[in-house]
C-alpha positions in Angstrom: 19.5 -15.0 -17.9 20.0 -13.1 -14.6 19.4 -9.4 -14.7 22.4 -7.3 -15.9 24.0 -4.6 -13.8 22.1 -1.7 -15.7 18.8 -3.6 -15.3 19.1 -4.3 -11.7 20.0 -0.8 -11.1 17.0 0.4 -13.0 14.6 -2.1 -10.9 16.0 -1.0 -7.7 15.8 2.7 -8.2 11.9 2.4 -9.5 11.1 0.2 -6.4 12.6 3.0 -4.1 10.8 5.5 -5.8 7.6 3.5 -5.5 8.3 2.7 -1.9 9.0 6.4 -1.2 5.8 7.4 -2.7 3.5 4.9 -0.7 5.2 6.0 2.4 4.7 9.8 1.6 1.2 8.9 0.8 0.5 7.7 4.6 1.9 10.8 5.8 0.1 13.1 3.5 -3.4 11.3 4.4 -2.9 11.6 8.1 -1.8 15.2 7.6 -4.9 16.1 5.5 -7.3 14.6 7.5 -6.4 16.5 10.6 -6.8 19.6 8.6 -5.2 22.9 9.4 -3.8 23.1 12.7 -4.7 26.1 15.4 -2.6 28.9 15.0 -2.4 29.0 18.9 0.0 25.9 18.4 1.4 26.2 15.0 2.8 29.0 12.6 0.5 28.9 9.8 2.8 30.0 7.1 5.3 27.2 8.3 2.9 24.7 8.4 1.6 25.5 5.0 5.3 25.8 3.9 5.8 22.1 5.1 2.5 20.7 3.6 3.4 22.4 0.2 6.8 20.7 0.0 5.6 17.5 1.0 3.2 17.7 -1.8 5.9 19.0 -3.9 8.0 15.8 -3.4 4.8 13.4 -4.0 4.2 15.3 -7.6 7.7 14.6 -8.3 7.8 11.2 -7.3 4.2 10.6 -9.3 5.9 11.9 -12.5 8.9 9.7 -12.0 6.8 6.8 -11.4 4.4 7.3 -14.2 7.0 8.1 -16.6 9.1 5.3 -16.0 6.7 2.6 -15.5 7.0 1.1 -19.0 10.8 0.3 -18.4 10.0 -2.0 -15.6 7.6 -3.6 -17.5 10.3 -3.9 -20.3 13.1 -5.4 -17.9 9.9 -7.9 -16.7 8.9 -9.1 -20.3 12.9 -9.5 -21.0 13.0 -11.8 -18.1 9.5 -13.1 -17.8 10.2 -17.0 -18.2 12.8 -16.7 -15.2 10.5 -14.5 -13.2 7.7 -16.8 -13.7 9.8 -19.8 -12.5 11.3 -17.6 -9.6 7.6 -16.7 -8.4 6.7 -20.4 -8.4 9.5 -21.3 -6.3 8.4 -18.6 -3.8 4.7 -19.7 -3.8 5.6 -23.2 -3.0 8.8 -23.0 -0.9 9.8 -22.0 2.2 11.6 -18.5 1.7 8.6 -16.5 2.8 6.8 -16.8 5.8 3.4 -18.7 5.7 1.4 -15.7 5.8 3.0 -14.0 2.9 3.3 -17.5 0.8 -0.6 -17.6 1.4 -1.3 -14.0 0.3 1.3 -14.0 -2.8 -0.6 -17.4 -3.9 -4.0 -15.4 -3.5 -2.4 -12.4 -5.5 -1.0 -14.5 -8.3 -3.8 -16.2 -8.8 -5.8 -13.3 -8.9 -3.6 -11.5 -11.3 -2.7 -14.2 -13.6 0.8 -14.7 -13.1 4.1 -12.7 -13.3 3.8 -11.4 -17.0 0.1 -10.1 -16.2 1.1 -8.6 -12.7 4.1 -6.9 -14.5 1.9 -5.5 -17.6 -1.3 -4.0 -15.5 1.0 -2.6 -12.6 2.9 -0.8 -15.7 -0.5 0.3 -17.1 -2.0 1.6 -13.8 1.0 3.5 -12.8 1.3 5.2 -16.4 -1.6 7.1 -15.7 -0.9 9.8 -13.0 -3.0 12.5 -14.3 -5.9 12.1 -12.2 -3.5 11.5 -8.7 -1.8 14.8 -9.5 -4.8 16.7 -9.8 -6.5 15.4 -6.6 -3.2 16.3 -4.9 -3.7 20.1 -6.4 -7.3 19.9 -5.2 -6.4 18.9 -1.6 -3.6 21.2 -1.3 -6.0 24.1 -2.0 -8.8 22.8 0.5 -5.7 22.7 3.4 -5.0 26.1 2.3 -8.7 27.4 2.9 -8.6 26.0 6.4 -10.8 22.6 5.5 -9.8 18.8 5.8 -9.0 16.7 2.7 -8.8 13.0 2.3 -5.4 13.2 1.1 -5.5 10.0 -0.5 -4.0 8.4 -3.6 -6.6 6.3 -5.5 -6.9 2.7 -4.3 -6.2 1.9 -7.9 -3.1 3.7 -8.0 -1.9 2.3 -4.5 -2.2 -1.5 -5.3 -0.7 -0.6 -8.9 2.0 0.5 -6.8 2.3 -2.4 -4.5 2.0 -4.9 -7.5 4.9 -2.7 -9.1 6.8 -3.7 -6.0 6.0 -7.2 -6.0 7.0 -7.3 -9.6 10.7 -5.9 -8.7 11.0 -7.9 -5.8 10.8 -11.1 -7.9 13.2 -10.0 -10.4 15.9 -9.3 -7.9 15.6 -12.6 -6.4 18.9 -13.5 -7.5 20.2 -17.3 -8.4 17.0 -18.8 -7.3 15.3 -19.0 -10.8 14.1 -22.1 -12.5 15.1 -25.4 -11.2 17.4 -23.8 -8.9 14.4 -22.4 -6.9 13.1 -26.1 -6.7 16.3 -27.7 -5.8 17.2 -25.3 -3.2 14.1 -24.9 -1.4 14.0 -28.9 -1.3 17.1 -28.3 0.8 15.3 -25.9 3.3 18.0 -24.2 5.0 20.2 -24.5 2.1 17.9 -22.5 0.2 18.0 -19.6 2.6 21.8 -19.7 2.9 21.7 -19.3 -1.2 19.6 -16.3 -1.0 21.3 -14.6 1.7 24.9 -15.4 0.0 23.6 -13.8 -3.0 22.1 -10.8 -1.4 18.3 -11.8 -2.1 17.4 -11.0 1.5 16.7 -7.2 0.1 14.5 -8.8 -2.6 12.5 -10.8 -0.1 12.0 -7.7 2.3 10.5 -5.9 -1.0 8.1 -8.5 -1.5 7.3 -8.8 2.1 6.8 -5.2 2.0 4.5 -5.3 -1.2 2.3 -7.9 0.4 2.1 -5.7 3.5 0.9 -2.7 1.4 -1.5 -4.7 -0.9 -3.1 -6.0 2.6 -3.1 -2.1 4.0 -5.0 -0.9 1.3 -7.3 -3.9 0.4 -6.1 -4.7 -2.8 
């Protein structure tokens, strides 16, 4: 049974939030590592204000991801069988690039398939207290003129990447179950099927999840 419109909207919203958080984490890491710039080049008050705005947005996104992680897990549980079949089709078909397919096979084997990936990512992302506390400590270092690591923890980053992967698999439309195998056997037909049902966005999301996973050495 495919996702309902409400379920699809939830998955899209949560994966968008998680993607935004990972992107801001990149900016935060670079900003914190450089430390406070010289007052000869940058207005100090303006710079601190920009950094505080960045941290505030990250705090909001962290809180949202943490409080809603269980919702995505519930959607994943309700569609676990179809999603597992979709995942198998992606693992052994040709909708993904050879590199992404290889990475996905490794990831799935390590984490135990779709249901396990959904459960573990939800568990990791539900615990945001450490991340919020670290953000506060790092901001204080910058305020005092010191450099900071400016990183979300590796565990959280990898959990976020895995959540994107779970969401992407859920959003691949019209190719669950036997449809995957039949479509992939036809090669070009599979690509046309996914494209015609809007699934290219889901494949981009999956590719992005795998990119984040490799970037953070998950």
